[in-house]
C-alpha angles and dihedrals in degrees: 000000000000090000091054088051090051094049089048092051093048088056098054116114119247131218131230089257092057092047090051092048089055093045086056091054089052092050091047091054093050090051088052091054092248092118132041123226092259090051093045092055093044093049094043090053093048093045093052090044096049118124102178138042087247094055088051094047090052092057092060106023093116099042098083130223119041089222099071108155114225111220109230119237097243100192145350140172138227120201122184125175115180092335144093123256127184136182107193138145121024110355139140115253111213122219090246126032129180119201119189113179135172125180087343142107123233126191121196110189111187096174095107098016127126114232110215093192134028091237123049123189118202114193109197132194104176123171123181087341143096136246118194124184124194110194129181122239095264096056122085122212130198122187124199110161136145105245119199115185086338144113132238115193118180115175110169128123123256120308110284111251093237109018121200089217141357121222119200118195118196138155138076133316125191125185088338143095142247123195134177125196145166116244110281120244093261092054092047089050090051095050091049090049091049090049093051089050093054092049100042114098 
């Protein structure tokens, strides 16, 4: 009887949130030195492509305790000088991010990102460049910068009632621009299609 229950549990479909939770366990194991880079890539791919509970369990079967604590990325920096820098797809958003850009364009797309903290502070120092943020519907954004011969264009609906994360942008902006947008309809369609592909048998 117990074996039948186990088999039924292993065949249960999993959600994107469950896949991401296992992916975080895999990243934590790599950070601890329990997995090499090749194993990290392979297991992340397996976790994100998993369809059933059994698929997910197989990814972390040899990693020990279910309660592995993922150490948050506390801070990071992006520096762009006459170049283009993008953070798109799946990436870990630190609690604090510094963006220094001169004659450059920087894109931060949070649509598929994992937030390591509920509050994110982005300190910007942009000169003759642009910073563009793309944020999903469950993430709030607050922009409080000092613009000089610059433009700040925030086009997002009202703040979510219970945001998954709050991104605060502050700092200085000289002869540049900052824009904040929700994902466009093409991007949303791509994400829905990718989600269906992962879930289809």
